[in-house]
Jmol script that loads the backbone (N, CA, C; Angstrom):
load data "model"
ATOM      1  N   MET A   1     119.054 107.364  68.873  1.00  0.00           N
ATOM      2  CA  MET A   1     118.661 106.468  69.967  1.00  0.00           C
ATOM      3  C   MET A   1     117.976 107.282  71.064  1.00  0.00           C
ATOM      4  N   ASP A   2     116.842 106.834  71.501  1.00  0.00           N
ATOM      5  CA  ASP A   2     116.142 107.517  72.579  1.00  0.00           C
ATOM      6  C   ASP A   2     116.684 106.989  73.914  1.00  0.00           C
ATOM      7  N   PHE A   3     117.517 107.801  74.534  1.00  0.00           N
ATOM      8  CA  PHE A   3     118.178 107.372  75.766  1.00  0.00           C
ATOM      9  C   PHE A   3     117.198 107.141  76.908  1.00  0.00           C
ATOM     10  N   MET A   4     116.078 107.834  76.900  1.00  0.00           N
ATOM     11  CA  MET A   4     115.109 107.654  77.980  1.00  0.00           C
ATOM     12  C   MET A   4     114.503 106.256  77.927  1.00  0.00           C
ATOM     13  N   ILE A   5     114.165 105.792  76.750  1.00  0.00           N
ATOM     14  CA  ILE A   5     113.617 104.437  76.615  1.00  0.00           C
ATOM     15  C   ILE A   5     114.687 103.416  76.980  1.00  0.00           C
ATOM     16  N   ALA A   6     115.908 103.640  76.514  1.00  0.00           N
ATOM     17  CA  ALA A   6     117.006 102.724  76.830  1.00  0.00           C
ATOM     18  C   ALA A   6     117.273 102.696  78.328  1.00  0.00           C
ATOM     19  N   ALA A   7     117.192 103.855  78.979  1.00  0.00           N
ATOM     20  CA  ALA A   7     117.399 103.911  80.431  1.00  0.00           C
ATOM     21  C   ALA A   7     116.300 103.155  81.168  1.00  0.00           C
ATOM     22  N   ALA A   8     115.064 103.282  80.682  1.00  0.00           N
ATOM     23  CA  ALA A   8     113.945 102.558  81.299  1.00  0.00           C
ATOM     24  C   ALA A   8     114.106 101.048  81.111  1.00  0.00           C
ATOM     25  N   VAL A   9     114.549 100.634  79.924  1.00  0.00           N
ATOM     26  CA  VAL A   9     114.783  99.207  79.671  1.00  0.00           C
ATOM     27  C   VAL A   9     115.880  98.692  80.600  1.00  0.00           C
ATOM     28  N   ALA A  10     116.951  99.478  80.769  1.00  0.00           N
ATOM     29  CA  ALA A  10     118.032  99.077  81.678  1.00  0.00           C
ATOM     30  C   ALA A  10     117.524  98.979  83.113  1.00  0.00           C
ATOM     31  N   ALA A  11     116.668  99.909  83.535  1.00  0.00           N
ATOM     32  CA  ALA A  11     116.116  99.854  84.888  1.00  0.00           C
ATOM     33  C   ALA A  11     115.243  98.612  85.067  1.00  0.00           C
ATOM     34  N   LEU A  12     114.465  98.275  84.048  1.00  0.00           N
ATOM     35  CA  LEU A  12     113.643  97.063  84.128  1.00  0.00           C
ATOM     36  C   LEU A  12     114.515  95.812  84.150  1.00  0.00           C
ATOM     37  N   LEU A  13     115.606  95.827  83.384  1.00  0.00           N
ATOM     38  CA  LEU A  13     116.571  94.723  83.436  1.00  0.00           C
ATOM     39  C   LEU A  13     117.162  94.608  84.835  1.00  0.00           C
ATOM     40  N   ASN A  14     117.469  95.750  85.447  1.00  0.00           N
ATOM     41  CA  ASN A  14     118.006  95.741  86.814  1.00  0.00           C
ATOM     42  C   ASN A  14     117.025  95.110  87.798  1.00  0.00           C
ATOM     43  N   ILE A  15     115.756  95.401  87.623  1.00  0.00           N
ATOM     44  CA  ILE A  15     114.739  94.812  88.500  1.00  0.00           C
ATOM     45  C   ILE A  15     114.742  93.296  88.348  1.00  0.00           C
ATOM     46  N   GLY A  16     114.835  92.819  87.112  1.00  0.00           N
ATOM     47  CA  GLY A  16     114.889  91.376  86.879  1.00  0.00           C
ATOM     48  C   GLY A  16     116.147  90.747  87.472  1.00  0.00           C
ATOM     49  N   LEU A  17     117.298  91.390  87.273  1.00  0.00           N
ATOM     50  CA  LEU A  17     118.551  90.877  87.840  1.00  0.00           C
ATOM     51  C   LEU A  17     118.489  90.848  89.366  1.00  0.00           C
ATOM     52  N   LEU A  18     117.954  91.899  89.943  1.00  0.00           N
ATOM     53  CA  LEU A  18     117.819  91.940  91.402  1.00  0.00           C
ATOM     54  C   LEU A  18     116.841  90.886  91.903  1.00  0.00           C
ATOM     55  N   GLY A  19     115.814  90.613  91.122  1.00  0.00           N
ATOM     56  CA  GLY A  19     114.887  89.535  91.481  1.00  0.00           C
ATOM     57  C   GLY A  19     115.617  88.203  91.555  1.00  0.00           C
ATOM     58  N   GLY A  20     116.496  87.961  90.584  1.00  0.00           N
ATOM     59  CA  GLY A  20     117.294  86.735  90.597  1.00  0.00           C
ATOM     60  C   GLY A  20     118.239  86.672  91.789  1.00  0.00           C
ATOM     61  N   VAL A  21     118.853  87.803  92.098  1.00  0.00           N
ATOM     62  CA  VAL A  21     119.748  87.864  93.259  1.00  0.00           C
ATOM     63  C   VAL A  21     118.963  87.609  94.538  1.00  0.00           C
ATOM     64  N   MET A  22     117.812  88.274  94.671  1.00  0.00           N
ATOM     65  CA  MET A  22     116.992  88.082  95.879  1.00  0.00           C
ATOM     66  C   MET A  22     116.519  86.645  96.011  1.00  0.00           C
ATOM     67  N   PHE A  23     116.112  86.038  94.902  1.00  0.00           N
ATOM     68  CA  PHE A  23     115.670  84.646  94.926  1.00  0.00           C
ATOM     69  C   PHE A  23     116.776  83.750  95.484  1.00  0.00           C
ATOM     70  N   THR A  24     117.994  83.981  95.030  1.00  0.00           N
ATOM     71  CA  THR A  24     119.127  83.187  95.509  1.00  0.00           C
ATOM     72  C   THR A  24     119.387  83.433  96.990  1.00  0.00           C
ATOM     73  N   TYR A  25     119.334  84.698  97.398  1.00  0.00           N
ATOM     74  CA  TYR A  25     119.559  85.012  98.814  1.00  0.00           C
ATOM     75  C   TYR A  25     118.475  84.391  99.693  1.00  0.00           C
ATOM     76  N   ILE A  26     117.241  84.395  99.226  1.00  0.00           N
ATOM     77  CA  ILE A  26     116.149  83.803 100.005  1.00  0.00           C
ATOM     78  C   ILE A  26     116.336  82.292 100.113  1.00  0.00           C
ATOM     79  N   GLN A  27     116.807  81.666  99.023  1.00  0.00           N
ATOM     80  CA  GLN A  27     117.124  80.238  99.104  1.00  0.00           C
ATOM     81  C   GLN A  27     118.236  79.992 100.120  1.00  0.00           C
ATOM     82  N   ASN A  28     119.230  80.872 100.127  1.00  0.00           N
ATOM     83  CA  ASN A  28     120.360  80.720 101.042  1.00  0.00           C
ATOM     84  C   ASN A  28     119.967  80.927 102.497  1.00  0.00           C
ATOM     85  N   ILE A  29     118.945  81.716 102.745  1.00  0.00           N
ATOM     86  CA  ILE A  29     118.548  82.000 104.128  1.00  0.00           C
ATOM     87  C   ILE A  29     118.085  80.731 104.828  1.00  0.00           C
ATOM     88  N   ARG A  30     117.601  79.772 104.047  1.00  0.00           N
ATOM     89  CA  ARG A  30     117.178  78.494 104.637  1.00  0.00           C
ATOM     90  C   ARG A  30     118.374  77.710 105.159  1.00  0.00           C
ATOM     91  N   LEU A  31     119.527  77.897 104.502  1.00  0.00           N
ATOM     92  CA  LEU A  31     120.741  77.181 104.894  1.00  0.00           C
ATOM     93  C   LEU A  31     121.623  78.004 105.822  1.00  0.00           C
ATOM     94  N   ILE A  32     121.713  79.289 105.539  1.00  0.00           N
ATOM     95  CA  ILE A  32     122.625  80.166 106.281  1.00  0.00           C
ATOM     96  C   ILE A  32     121.795  81.241 106.968  1.00  0.00           C
ATOM     97  N   LYS A  33     121.404  80.973 108.169  1.00  0.00           N
ATOM     98  CA  LYS A  33     120.604  81.949 108.906  1.00  0.00           C
ATOM     99  C   LYS A  33     121.554  82.928 109.598  1.00  0.00           C
ATOM    100  N   SER A  34     121.839  84.025 108.886  1.00  0.00           N
ATOM    101  CA  SER A  34     122.741  85.020 109.456  1.00  0.00           C
ATOM    102  C   SER A  34     122.216  86.417 109.153  1.00  0.00           C
ATOM    103  N   TYR A  35     122.660  87.371 109.968  1.00  0.00           N
ATOM    104  CA  TYR A  35     122.273  88.755 109.742  1.00  0.00           C
ATOM    105  C   TYR A  35     122.773  89.246 108.388  1.00  0.00           C
ATOM    106  N   PHE A  36     123.925  88.749 107.973  1.00  0.00           N
ATOM    107  CA  PHE A  36     124.499  89.153 106.691  1.00  0.00           C
ATOM    108  C   PHE A  36     123.562  88.790 105.537  1.00  0.00           C
ATOM    109  N   THR A  37     123.036  87.581 105.550  1.00  0.00           N
ATOM    110  CA  THR A  37     122.134  87.143 104.485  1.00  0.00           C
ATOM    111  C   THR A  37     120.839  87.952 104.512  1.00  0.00           C
ATOM    112  N   TYR A  38     120.318  88.208 105.710  1.00  0.00           N
ATOM    113  CA  TYR A  38     119.134  89.064 105.808  1.00  0.00           C
ATOM    114  C   TYR A  38     119.436  90.465 105.276  1.00  0.00           C
ATOM    115  N   GLY A  39     120.614  90.963 105.591  1.00  0.00           N
ATOM    116  CA  GLY A  39     121.021  92.278 105.100  1.00  0.00           C
ATOM    117  C   GLY A  39     121.104  92.320 103.590  1.00  0.00           C
ATOM    118  N   LEU A  40     121.620  91.253 102.967  1.00  0.00           N
ATOM    119  CA  LEU A  40     121.694  91.195 101.512  1.00  0.00           C
ATOM    120  C   LEU A  40     120.303  91.233 100.881  1.00  0.00           C
ATOM    121  N   ILE A  41     119.357  90.569 101.500  1.00  0.00           N
ATOM    122  CA  ILE A  41     117.974  90.583 100.997  1.00  0.00           C
ATOM    123  C   ILE A  41     117.403  92.000 101.085  1.00  0.00           C
ATOM    124  N   ILE A  42     117.651  92.676 102.191  1.00  0.00           N
ATOM    125  CA  ILE A  42     117.149  94.043 102.360  1.00  0.00           C
ATOM    126  C   ILE A  42     117.777  94.988 101.335  1.00  0.00           C
ATOM    127  N   VAL A  43     119.091  94.863 101.123  1.00  0.00           N
ATOM    128  CA  VAL A  43     119.774  95.716 100.146  1.00  0.00           C
ATOM    129  C   VAL A  43     119.216  95.478  98.748  1.00  0.00           C
ATOM    130  N   ALA A  44     119.043  94.228  98.364  1.00  0.00           N
ATOM    131  CA  ALA A  44     118.490  93.919  97.036  1.00  0.00           C
ATOM    132  C   ALA A  44     117.070  94.480  96.902  1.00  0.00           C
ATOM    133  N   ALA A  45     116.262  94.350  97.951  1.00  0.00           N
ATOM    134  CA  ALA A  45     114.888  94.874  97.909  1.00  0.00           C
ATOM    135  C   ALA A  45     114.892  96.392  97.748  1.00  0.00           C
ATOM    136  N   LEU A  46     115.797  97.067  98.438  1.00  0.00           N
ATOM    137  CA  LEU A  46     115.870  98.523  98.326  1.00  0.00           C
ATOM    138  C   LEU A  46     116.338  98.953  96.932  1.00  0.00           C
ATOM    139  N   PHE A  47     117.238  98.195  96.325  1.00  0.00           N
ATOM    140  CA  PHE A  47     117.648  98.496  94.953  1.00  0.00           C
ATOM    141  C   PHE A  47     116.490  98.280  93.979  1.00  0.00           C
ATOM    142  N   ILE A  48     115.646  97.306  94.248  1.00  0.00           N
ATOM    143  CA  ILE A  48     114.457  97.113  93.406  1.00  0.00           C
ATOM    144  C   ILE A  48     113.541  98.331  93.523  1.00  0.00           C
ATOM    145  N   VAL A  49     113.318  98.778  94.742  1.00  0.00           N
ATOM    146  CA  VAL A  49     112.490  99.973  94.957  1.00  0.00           C
ATOM    147  C   VAL A  49     113.104 101.167  94.227  1.00  0.00           C
ATOM    148  N   GLN A  50     114.417 101.322  94.327  1.00  0.00           N
ATOM    149  CA  GLN A  50     115.091 102.428  93.652  1.00  0.00           C
ATOM    150  C   GLN A  50     114.833 102.400  92.148  1.00  0.00           C
ATOM    151  N   ASN A  51     114.943 101.256  91.533  1.00  0.00           N
ATOM    152  CA  ASN A  51     114.744 101.155  90.089  1.00  0.00           C
ATOM    153  C   ASN A  51     113.291 101.384  89.697  1.00  0.00           C
ATOM    154  N   ILE A  52     112.364 100.942  90.515  1.00  0.00           N
ATOM    155  CA  ILE A  52     110.943 101.217  90.248  1.00  0.00           C
ATOM    156  C   ILE A  52     110.692 102.718  90.328  1.00  0.00           C
ATOM    157  N   VAL A  53     111.236 103.364  91.348  1.00  0.00           N
ATOM    158  CA  VAL A  53     111.066 104.817  91.509  1.00  0.00           C
ATOM    159  C   VAL A  53     111.693 105.564  90.333  1.00  0.00           C
ATOM    160  N   ILE A  54     112.864 105.109  89.874  1.00  0.00           N
ATOM    161  CA  ILE A  54     113.510 105.750  88.725  1.00  0.00           C
ATOM    162  C   ILE A  54     112.605 105.702  87.505  1.00  0.00           C
ATOM    163  N   VAL A  55     112.042 104.549  87.223  1.00  0.00           N
ATOM    164  CA  VAL A  55     111.180 104.416  86.039  1.00  0.00           C
ATOM    165  C   VAL A  55     109.954 105.322  86.173  1.00  0.00           C
ATOM    166  N   ILE A  56     109.320 105.328  87.326  1.00  0.00           N
ATOM    167  CA  ILE A  56     108.122 106.152  87.529  1.00  0.00           C
ATOM    168  C   ILE A  56     108.472 107.638  87.479  1.00  0.00           C
ATOM    169  N   PHE A  57     109.525 108.034  88.187  1.00  0.00           N
ATOM    170  CA  PHE A  57     109.916 109.442  88.260  1.00  0.00           C
ATOM    171  C   PHE A  57     110.260 109.997  86.876  1.00  0.00           C
ATOM    172  N   TRP A  58     111.106 109.282  86.149  1.00  0.00           N
ATOM    173  CA  TRP A  58     111.522 109.785  84.850  1.00  0.00           C
ATOM    174  C   TRP A  58     110.391 109.741  83.832  1.00  0.00           C
ATOM    175  N   SER A  59     109.521 108.762  83.908  1.00  0.00           N
ATOM    176  CA  SER A  59     108.389 108.746  82.974  1.00  0.00           C
ATOM    177  C   SER A  59     107.452 109.918  83.249  1.00  0.00           C
ATOM    178  N   GLN A  60     107.270 110.257  84.523  1.00  0.00           N
ATOM    179  CA  GLN A  60     106.433 111.411  84.868  1.00  0.00           C
ATOM    180  C   GLN A  60     107.060 112.713  84.368  1.00  0.00           C
ATOM    181  N   LEU A  61     108.372 112.838  84.534  1.00  0.00           N
ATOM    182  CA  LEU A  61     109.053 114.029  84.022  1.00  0.00           C
ATOM    183  C   LEU A  61     108.980 114.102  82.502  1.00  0.00           C
ATOM    184  N   TYR A  62     109.155 112.959  81.871  1.00  0.00           N
ATOM    185  CA  TYR A  62     109.149 112.902  80.413  1.00  0.00           C
ATOM    186  C   TYR A  62     107.793 113.307  79.851  1.00  0.00           C
ATOM    187  N   LEU A  63     106.739 112.971  80.561  1.00  0.00           N
ATOM    188  CA  LEU A  63     105.383 113.285  80.107  1.00  0.00           C
ATOM    189  C   LEU A  63     104.865 114.621  80.635  1.00  0.00           C
ATOM    190  N   ALA A  64     105.698 115.349  81.385  1.00  0.00           N
ATOM    191  CA  ALA A  64     105.245 116.582  82.043  1.00  0.00           C
ATOM    192  C   ALA A  64     104.924 117.706  81.065  1.00  0.00           C
ATOM    193  N   GLY A  65     105.544 117.685  79.932  1.00  0.00           N
ATOM    194  CA  GLY A  65     105.242 118.737  78.967  1.00  0.00           C
ATOM    195  C   GLY A  65     106.473 119.190  78.216  1.00  0.00           C
ATOM    196  N   PRO A  66     106.266 120.008  77.204  1.00  0.00           N
ATOM    197  CA  PRO A  66     107.379 120.407  76.337  1.00  0.00           C
ATOM    198  C   PRO A  66     108.422 121.280  77.035  1.00  0.00           C
ATOM    199  N   ALA A  67     108.026 122.050  78.039  1.00  0.00           N
ATOM    200  CA  ALA A  67     108.976 122.942  78.704  1.00  0.00           C
ATOM    201  C   ALA A  67     110.088 122.170  79.409  1.00  0.00           C
ATOM    202  N   ILE A  68     109.752 121.084  80.026  1.00  0.00           N
ATOM    203  CA  ILE A  68     110.736 120.304  80.774  1.00  0.00           C
ATOM    204  C   ILE A  68     111.338 119.170  79.935  1.00  0.00           C
ATOM    205  N   LYS A  69     110.738 118.875  78.797  1.00  0.00           N
ATOM    206  CA  LYS A  69     111.188 117.770  77.953  1.00  0.00           C
ATOM    207  C   LYS A  69     112.647 117.933  77.528  1.00  0.00           C
ATOM    208  N   ASP A  70     113.077 119.151  77.228  1.00  0.00           N
ATOM    209  CA  ASP A  70     114.465 119.384  76.818  1.00  0.00           C
ATOM    210  C   ASP A  70     115.439 119.062  77.949  1.00  0.00           C
ATOM    211  N   ILE A  71     115.059 119.414  79.160  1.00  0.00           N
ATOM    212  CA  ILE A  71     115.917 119.111  80.310  1.00  0.00           C
ATOM    213  C   ILE A  71     116.004 117.611  80.526  1.00  0.00           C
ATOM    214  N   VAL A  72     114.874 116.934  80.438  1.00  0.00           N
ATOM    215  CA  VAL A  72     114.846 115.483  80.608  1.00  0.00           C
ATOM    216  C   VAL A  72     115.669 114.803  79.507  1.00  0.00           C
ATOM    217  N   ASP A  73     115.514 115.271  78.267  1.00  0.00           N
ATOM    218  CA  ASP A  73     116.288 114.706  77.161  1.00  0.00           C
ATOM    219  C   ASP A  73     117.788 114.925  77.364  1.00  0.00           C
ATOM    220  N   SER A  74     118.161 116.050  77.961  1.00  0.00           N
ATOM    221  CA  SER A  74     119.572 116.333  78.226  1.00  0.00           C
ATOM    222  C   SER A  74     120.138 115.418  79.301  1.00  0.00           C
ATOM    223  N   ALA A  75     119.323 115.063  80.273  1.00  0.00           N
ATOM    224  CA  ALA A  75     119.782 114.215  81.369  1.00  0.00           C
ATOM    225  C   ALA A  75     119.703 112.725  81.041  1.00  0.00           C
ATOM    226  N   ALA A  76     118.914 112.359  80.037  1.00  0.00           N
ATOM    227  CA  ALA A  76     118.671 110.955  79.723  1.00  0.00           C
ATOM    228  C   ALA A  76     119.932 110.146  79.417  1.00  0.00           C
ATOM    229  N   PRO A  77     120.903 110.670  78.670  1.00  0.00           N
ATOM    230  CA  PRO A  77     122.109 109.862  78.432  1.00  0.00           C
ATOM    231  C   PRO A  77     122.854 109.508  79.719  1.00  0.00           C
ATOM    232  N   TYR A  78     122.830 110.419  80.684  1.00  0.00           N
ATOM    233  CA  TYR A  78     123.499 110.152  81.960  1.00  0.00           C
ATOM    234  C   TYR A  78     122.751 109.091  82.758  1.00  0.00           C
ATOM    235  N   LEU A  79     121.434 109.176  82.752  1.00  0.00           N
ATOM    236  CA  LEU A  79     120.632 108.151  83.419  1.00  0.00           C
ATOM    237  C   LEU A  79     120.856 106.799  82.767  1.00  0.00           C
ATOM    238  N   PHE A  80     120.929 106.788  81.440  1.00  0.00           N
ATOM    239  CA  PHE A  80     121.204 105.540  80.730  1.00  0.00           C
ATOM    240  C   PHE A  80     122.564 104.972  81.125  1.00  0.00           C
ATOM    241  N   ALA A  81     123.566 105.833  81.218  1.00  0.00           N
ATOM    242  CA  ALA A  81     124.908 105.377  81.608  1.00  0.00           C
ATOM    243  C   ALA A  81     124.908 104.796  83.024  1.00  0.00           C
ATOM    244  N   ILE A  82     124.227 105.459  83.935  1.00  0.00           N
ATOM    245  CA  ILE A  82     124.150 104.977  85.318  1.00  0.00           C
ATOM    246  C   ILE A  82     123.428 103.633  85.374  1.00  0.00           C
ATOM    247  N   ASN A  83     122.274 103.540  84.715  1.00  0.00           N
ATOM    248  CA  ASN A  83     121.504 102.295  84.732  1.00  0.00           C
ATOM    249  C   ASN A  83     122.242 101.161  84.035  1.00  0.00           C
ATOM    250  N   SER A  84     122.954 101.486  82.956  1.00  0.00           N
ATOM    251  CA  SER A  84     123.725 100.459  82.245  1.00  0.00           C
ATOM    252  C   SER A  84     124.870  99.938  83.113  1.00  0.00           C
ATOM    253  N   ALA A  85     125.567 100.850  83.789  1.00  0.00           N
ATOM    254  CA  ALA A  85     126.650 100.433  84.688  1.00  0.00           C
ATOM    255  C   ALA A  85     126.095  99.559  85.811  1.00  0.00           C
ATOM    256  N   GLN A  86     124.937  99.941  86.332  1.00  0.00           N
ATOM    257  CA  GLN A  86     124.305  99.132  87.372  1.00  0.00           C
ATOM    258  C   GLN A  86     123.918  97.759  86.823  1.00  0.00           C
ATOM    259  N   SER A  87     123.445  97.701  85.595  1.00  0.00           N
ATOM    260  CA  SER A  87     123.086  96.414  84.982  1.00  0.00           C
ATOM    261  C   SER A  87     124.295  95.493  84.883  1.00  0.00           C
ATOM    262  N   VAL A  88     125.417  96.040  84.455  1.00  0.00           N
ATOM    263  CA  VAL A  88     126.633  95.233  84.352  1.00  0.00           C
ATOM    264  C   VAL A  88     127.047  94.730  85.741  1.00  0.00           C
ATOM    265  N   GLY A  89     127.046  95.625  86.714  1.00  0.00           N
ATOM    266  CA  GLY A  89     127.406  95.233  88.076  1.00  0.00           C
ATOM    267  C   GLY A  89     126.466  94.177  88.646  1.00  0.00           C
ATOM    268  N   LEU A  90     125.181  94.339  88.404  1.00  0.00           N
ATOM    269  CA  LEU A  90     124.212  93.368  88.918  1.00  0.00           C
ATOM    270  C   LEU A  90     124.315  92.030  88.199  1.00  0.00           C
ATOM    271  N   ALA A  91     124.633  92.069  86.910  1.00  0.00           N
ATOM    272  CA  ALA A  91     124.824  90.815  86.171  1.00  0.00           C
ATOM    273  C   ALA A  91     126.011  90.039  86.738  1.00  0.00           C
ATOM    274  N   VAL A  92     127.085  90.748  87.045  1.00  0.00           N
ATOM    275  CA  VAL A  92     128.255  90.108  87.662  1.00  0.00           C
ATOM    276  C   VAL A  92     127.886  89.570  89.045  1.00  0.00           C
ATOM    277  N   LEU A  93     127.160  90.377  89.822  1.00  0.00           N
ATOM    278  CA  LEU A  93     126.739  89.935  91.159  1.00  0.00           C
ATOM    279  C   LEU A  93     125.871  88.690  91.077  1.00  0.00           C
ATOM    280  N   LEU A  94     124.923  88.664  90.153  1.00  0.00           N
ATOM    281  CA  LEU A  94     124.064  87.485  89.992  1.00  0.00           C
ATOM    282  C   LEU A  94     124.885  86.272  89.581  1.00  0.00           C
ATOM    283  N   TRP A  95     125.800  86.466  88.660  1.00  0.00           N
ATOM    284  CA  TRP A  95     126.651  85.366  88.201  1.00  0.00           C
ATOM    285  C   TRP A  95     127.479  84.797  89.358  1.00  0.00           C
ATOM    286  N   ILE A  96     128.080  85.673  90.152  1.00  0.00           N
ATOM    287  CA  ILE A  96     128.888  85.242  91.299  1.00  0.00           C
ATOM    288  C   ILE A  96     128.011  84.586  92.349  1.00  0.00           C
ATOM    289  N   THR A  97     126.836  85.158  92.592  1.00  0.00           N
ATOM    290  CA  THR A  97     125.936  84.623  93.611  1.00  0.00           C
ATOM    291  C   THR A  97     125.434  83.231  93.260  1.00  0.00           C
ATOM    292  N   ARG A  98     125.207  82.991  91.972  1.00  0.00           N
ATOM    293  CA  ARG A  98     124.678  81.690  91.547  1.00  0.00           C
ATOM    294  C   ARG A  98     125.752  80.612  91.484  1.00  0.00           C
ATOM    295  N   LYS A  99     127.012  80.964  91.533  1.00  0.00           N
ATOM    296  CA  LYS A  99     128.099  79.970  91.452  1.00  0.00           C
ATOM    297  C   LYS A  99     128.248  79.205  92.743  1.00  0.00           C
TER     298      LYS A  99
END
end "model"
wireframe off; spacefill off
backbone 0.3
color backbone group
């Protein structure tokens, strides 16, 4: 299994999950005008930026050349684990938010 591809897929899934969370928060802002709701939108947006940066950063490292490829391959399972854990957490958050 290529953990780098799996990690990128998980990061893209996270972006989609965060999009769903943000959509719900933006809908809620019409009903609940509070700093808390605005804060939730900002946090979700920053997590989207984080996942975009992860995909770009790791793809650049992965394509940098054979010298660094071994290091990237060694770190890829950990990145996959982090992104997968985030996916599970975001899926739960989206599920709770939509209820």
